[in-house]
C-alpha positions in Angstrom: 167.0 78.0 157.2 168.5 79.5 154.1 171.9 78.1 153.1 174.4 80.4 151.6 174.9 79.9 147.8 178.3 78.6 147.0 180.0 80.3 144.0 182.9 78.5 142.4 185.4 79.8 139.8 184.8 78.6 136.2 187.7 76.0 136.2 186.5 74.5 139.4 182.9 74.3 138.2 184.1 72.6 135.0 186.1 70.0 136.9 183.2 69.3 139.2 180.9 68.8 136.3 183.3 66.3 134.7 183.6 64.5 138.1 179.8 64.2 138.3 179.6 62.7 134.8 182.4 60.2 135.5 180.7 59.2 138.8 177.4 58.6 137.0 179.1 56.4 134.3 181.1 54.4 136.9 178.0 53.8 139.0 176.0 52.7 136.0 178.8 50.2 135.0 179.2 48.8 138.5 175.5 48.1 139.0 174.8 46.7 135.6 174.1 43.0 135.4 177.3 42.1 133.5 179.6 44.2 135.7 178.1 42.8 138.9 178.8 39.3 137.6 182.5 40.0 137.3 183.0 42.7 139.9 184.5 41.6 143.3 185.5 43.9 146.1 185.8 41.3 148.9 187.8 38.1 149.5 187.4 34.9 147.5 184.7 32.5 148.7 186.2 30.7 151.7 186.3 26.9 151.6 188.0 26.1 154.9 187.1 26.9 158.5 190.1 29.2 158.9 189.3 31.1 155.7 185.7 31.7 157.0 187.1 32.9 160.4 189.4 35.3 158.5 186.5 36.5 156.4 184.2 37.0 159.4 186.9 38.8 161.3 187.6 41.0 158.3 183.9 42.0 158.0 183.7 42.6 161.8 186.6 45.0 161.7 185.3 46.6 158.5 181.9 47.5 160.1 183.7 48.8 163.2 185.7 51.1 161.0 182.6 52.2 159.2 180.9 53.2 162.5 184.1 55.0 163.6 184.2 56.8 160.2 180.6 57.9 160.4 180.9 59.1 164.0 184.2 60.9 163.6 183.6 62.5 160.2 179.9 63.2 161.1 181.0 65.1 164.2 183.7 66.9 162.2 181.4 67.9 159.3 178.8 69.1 161.8 181.3 71.2 163.7 182.5 72.8 160.5 179.0 73.6 159.3 177.5 74.7 162.6 180.5 76.9 163.6 181.3 78.4 160.2 182.4 81.9 159.8 179.3 83.1 158.0 177.3 82.5 161.3 179.7 84.7 163.2 180.2 81.9 165.7 182.4 82.9 168.6 185.1 80.3 169.2 185.6 79.0 172.7 188.8 79.9 174.4 190.5 77.0 176.1 193.8 75.2 175.9 192.7 71.6 176.8 189.8 69.6 178.2 190.6 66.7 180.6 187.1 65.2 180.0 187.7 65.1 176.2 191.2 63.7 176.5 189.9 60.9 178.8 187.1 60.1 176.4 189.3 59.9 173.3 191.8 57.7 175.2 189.4 55.3 176.9 187.0 54.7 174.0 189.7 53.8 171.4 191.4 51.6 174.0 188.1 49.7 174.5 187.6 49.4 170.8 191.1 48.0 170.3 190.5 45.4 173.0 187.2 44.4 171.4 189.0 44.0 168.0 192.0 42.2 169.5 190.0 39.5 171.2 188.5 37.8 168.1 191.7 38.5 166.1 193.7 36.6 168.8 191.3 33.6 168.7 191.7 33.4 164.9 195.5 33.6 165.0 195.6 30.9 167.6 193.4 28.6 165.5 195.5 29.4 162.4 198.7 28.1 164.1 197.2 24.9 165.6 198.7 22.2 163.3 198.0 19.4 165.8 195.9 16.3 165.0 196.6 16.5 161.3 195.7 13.7 158.9 198.7 14.1 156.6 201.8 16.2 156.2 203.2 17.8 153.0 206.6 19.5 152.8 206.5 22.5 150.4 209.7 24.0 149.1 210.0 27.2 147.1 212.5 27.4 144.3 213.4 30.1 141.7 210.8 29.7 140.2 208.7 26.7 141.0 207.3 24.7 143.9 208.4 21.3 145.2 205.9 19.0 147.0 206.8 16.0 149.1 204.1 13.9 150.8 205.9 12.8 154.0 203.3 10.1 154.7 204.1 8.4 151.4 206.9 8.3 148.8 205.2 10.8 146.5 207.2 13.9 145.5 207.2 16.2 142.4 207.8 19.7 141.2 205.1 22.1 140.0 206.1 24.7 137.4 204.3 27.2 135.3 202.4 25.7 132.3 201.6 28.9 130.5 203.4 28.8 127.1 206.2 31.3 126.8 204.6 32.4 123.5 201.8 33.9 125.6 204.2 35.6 128.0 206.7 37.1 125.6 204.4 39.5 123.8 207.1 41.6 122.2 206.1 40.8 118.6 202.6 42.3 118.4 202.0 40.9 114.9 202.5 37.3 116.1 201.2 37.8 119.6 199.4 34.8 121.1 196.2 35.6 123.1 196.5 34.6 126.8 194.6 31.5 127.9 191.8 31.4 130.5 194.1 30.8 133.4 197.0 32.9 132.2 200.0 32.6 134.6 197.8 30.5 136.9 198.3 27.1 135.4 200.9 24.4 136.3 202.1 21.1 135.0 201.5 19.2 138.3 198.8 19.9 140.8 199.1 19.7 144.6 196.5 17.0 145.3 194.8 17.2 148.7 191.7 15.5 150.1 188.6 17.3 151.4 187.4 16.7 154.9 190.9 16.0 156.2 193.3 18.2 158.1 196.5 18.9 156.0 199.6 20.1 157.7 202.2 21.9 155.5 205.8 22.4 156.3 207.0 25.5 154.4 210.6 26.2 153.5 212.7 27.5 150.5 215.8 26.4 148.7 217.3 29.7 147.6 215.5 33.0 148.5 212.4 33.9 150.5 209.1 32.9 148.8 205.5 32.8 150.2 202.9 30.1 149.7 199.4 31.6 149.4 196.0 30.2 148.4 193.3 32.8 149.2 190.4 30.5 149.3 192.1 28.3 151.9 193.0 31.3 154.1 196.7 30.2 154.0 199.8 32.4 153.5 203.2 31.6 155.0 206.7 32.7 154.1 209.1 30.1 152.8 212.5 31.0 154.2 215.8 29.1 153.4 217.0 27.3 156.5 213.7 27.6 158.4 210.5 25.5 158.6 207.2 27.3 158.9 203.9 25.6 159.4 200.3 26.0 158.3 197.2 23.9 158.0 194.0 23.7 156.1 191.0 21.5 155.9 188.8 22.0 152.8 185.1 21.4 153.4 183.6 18.3 151.9 181.6 19.1 148.8 184.1 21.9 147.9 186.2 19.7 145.6 187.8 21.4 142.6 190.8 23.5 141.6 192.0 26.4 143.8 194.7 28.8 142.6 197.2 30.9 144.4 200.6 32.5 143.8 204.0 33.2 145.4 203.3 36.3 147.5 206.9 37.3 148.3 209.0 39.2 145.7 211.6 36.5 144.9 213.3 37.6 141.7 212.8 38.3 138.0 210.2 35.5 137.5 208.3 36.0 140.8 205.1 36.3 138.7 205.7 33.0 137.1 205.4 30.5 140.0 201.6 29.9 140.6 200.1 27.4 142.9 197.2 25.1 141.9 195.7 22.7 144.4 193.3 20.0 143.2 190.9 19.1 146.0 189.4 15.6 145.7 187.3 13.3 147.9 189.0 11.2 150.5 188.5 8.1 148.5 189.9 9.6 145.3 192.9 10.8 147.3 193.6 7.3 148.7 193.4 5.9 145.2 195.8 8.6 144.0 198.3 7.8 146.7 197.9 4.0 146.0 198.7 4.7 142.3 201.9 6.5 143.2 200.6 10.0 142.6 200.2 9.8 138.9 196.4 10.1 138.4 196.1 13.8 138.7 199.5 15.0 137.3 197.6 17.4 135.1 194.2 17.6 133.4 195.9 17.5 130.0 197.4 14.1 130.8 194.2 12.8 132.1 192.3 14.0 129.0 194.9 12.4 126.8 194.6 9.1 128.6 190.8 9.2 128.5 190.9 9.8 124.8 193.3 7.0 124.2 191.2 4.6 126.2 188.1 5.7 124.3 189.8 5.1 121.0 191.0 1.6 122.0 187.5 0.7 123.3 185.9 1.9 120.1 188.3 -0.2 118.0 187.7 -3.2 120.3 183.9 -2.9 119.8 184.3 -2.8 116.0 186.6 -5.8 116.2 184.1 -7.8 118.2 181.4 -7.1 115.6 183.7 -7.8 112.6 185.2 -11.0 114.0 188.8 -12.3 114.0 189.9 -10.0 111.2 189.2 -6.8 113.2 190.7 -8.5 116.3 194.0 -8.4 114.5 193.5 -4.7 114.0 193.0 -4.2 117.7 196.2 -6.1 118.4 198.0 -3.7 116.2 196.4 -0.6 117.9 197.1 -1.6 121.5 200.9 -1.4 121.0 200.3 2.1 119.6 198.5 2.9 122.8 201.4 1.7 124.8 203.6 4.0 122.9 201.8 6.9 124.4 202.7 5.8 127.9 205.9 6.9 129.6 209.0 6.4 127.5 211.0 3.2 127.9 213.7 2.8 130.4 217.3 3.7 129.6 218.2 0.1 128.9 215.2 -0.5 126.6 215.7 2.5 124.2 218.5 3.7 122.0 218.4 7.5 121.9 219.3 9.4 118.7 220.8 12.9 118.8 217.6 14.3 117.2 215.4 12.7 119.9 217.6 14.1 122.6 217.6 17.6 121.0 213.8 17.6 120.8 213.4 16.5 124.4 216.1 18.9 125.5 214.4 21.9 123.8 211.2 21.2 125.7 213.0 20.9 129.0 215.0 24.0 128.4 211.9 26.0 127.7 210.2 25.0 131.0 213.3 24.7 133.4 216.2 26.8 132.0 214.8 29.6 129.9 213.7 31.7 132.9 217.3 32.3 133.9 219.3 31.7 130.8 216.9 33.3 128.3 215.2 32.0 125.2 218.2 32.8 123.1 220.7 31.4 125.7 222.3 34.7 126.3 221.4 34.8 130.0 221.2 38.0 132.1 224.6 39.8 132.4 225.7 40.0 136.1 223.0 37.6 137.3 222.7 34.5 135.1 225.5 33.3 132.8 224.9 32.7 129.1 224.6 29.2 127.6 225.6 30.5 124.1 229.4 30.3 123.8 229.8 29.2 127.5 233.2 27.6 128.2 231.5 25.3 130.7 228.9 24.1 128.2 231.4 23.7 125.4 234.1 22.3 127.6 234.4 19.0 129.5 231.2 17.0 129.3 231.4 15.4 132.7 232.0 18.7 134.4 228.8 20.1 132.8 226.9 17.0 133.9 228.0 17.4 137.5 227.2 21.2 137.5 223.6 20.6 136.2 223.0 17.6 138.4 224.4 18.8 141.7 224.4 22.6 141.3 227.1 25.0 142.6 227.2 26.3 146.1 227.1 30.1 146.5 225.4 30.7 143.1 221.9 30.6 141.7 222.6 27.3 140.0 220.3 24.8 141.6 220.8 21.0 141.7 218.5 19.3 139.1 219.4 15.7 139.9 216.1 15.4 141.9 214.1 17.5 139.5 214.7 15.8 136.2 214.7 12.2 135.0 217.7 10.7 133.3 216.1 11.2 129.9 215.2 14.9 130.6 218.7 15.6 132.0 220.4 13.9 129.0 218.2 15.8 126.6 218.7 19.3 128.0 222.5 18.8 128.3 222.7 17.6 124.7 220.5 20.5 123.6 222.7 23.1 125.4 225.9 21.6 123.9 224.4 21.8 120.3 222.2 24.8 120.4 222.7 28.6 120.4 225.6 28.2 118.1 227.6 26.0 120.4 227.6 22.9 118.0 229.9 20.8 120.1 228.7 17.8 118.2 228.5 15.2 121.0 225.6 13.8 123.0 224.8 13.0 126.6 222.9 9.7 127.0 220.5 8.8 129.8 222.9 6.1 130.8 225.6 8.7 131.5 223.2 10.4 133.9 222.2 7.2 135.5 225.8 6.3 136.2 226.4 9.5 138.2 223.3 9.2 140.5 
């Protein structure tokens, strides 16, 4: 058989040549060793039974679609080629075919039923939260996550830990290179055990969010006033960090509320709960504590070798180690204005800056300014009440349960004396404690 020679206009021929070159380069890149190491077209590696079921279902449907594609387009291309005009093929004259209509109705219906059966089984399994070993309440906020372990007294908030200097890249000359886990690191991890079924109750405090960790096969909307459920059971031996994000557009900082789950063994989790949930607050804290303990141990070893003289040095170092522990209680420390301003600046950067801006000018029409605010520069008690308990019908959340007395006092003092406000007074931790 001799195929007719296809003759294309010059512009079309040039475009096809460029397309061929681009395809060759792309293929070479994708199948090189380096590209293959970083290239991923499919889901993340599943670490739960539900995630594996979702992956298997995905691949089953994918191959069904591949077969349908090959059959349908193969038949279509054959028909176009075999019945082309150059062969002077005489077209059949008919208006419809009952046989064909039955075939293309019955076969797709059978295919849909075959696809629906395993999909329904997976959906049923995904919703079965019975026989769980522990329950965690997860609340979405603009823009952070709150976690409450209902089987214990542990609760905390998890906020973005990526420095704002990496995010606000407007000054190219002083741009800070993004870190390894840019926009995917938090200050407090959700700690869960492997080999145990975890039930999560999902809700929101303000707008609709969505809690999503791909490796767990979990994604559920967090809706104000509603409680949704999901569950996961991470395989034993799969301990480590797993990252996710809010998957529902929830406002201007939607991209800045990541999820990081730290999966530990059952024994480590029990120890974490017994310690009050402080052991895995963040890797940075753990590393700092390890370094401090190593330093004290090293000094102690030298002191033992040197005798009583070095022992006195150890006694001087240990209080210094204690100084790195959590700050003293309100009654044990007298706070200066400079100390409150320093603490307040750090709290403002992580908790307030997203809405009110790094310069305190807010976002007109959405978030009020701190700079020159009548509320901030006015009655001190009124401002304390607003920040602690929020304001109904506005985006101002209640921070009484999110910040400690010291953090609350610091950020209030900072707001009243930064951005040109210069009120001059301070808010002490004792003032906050008195209002709780």
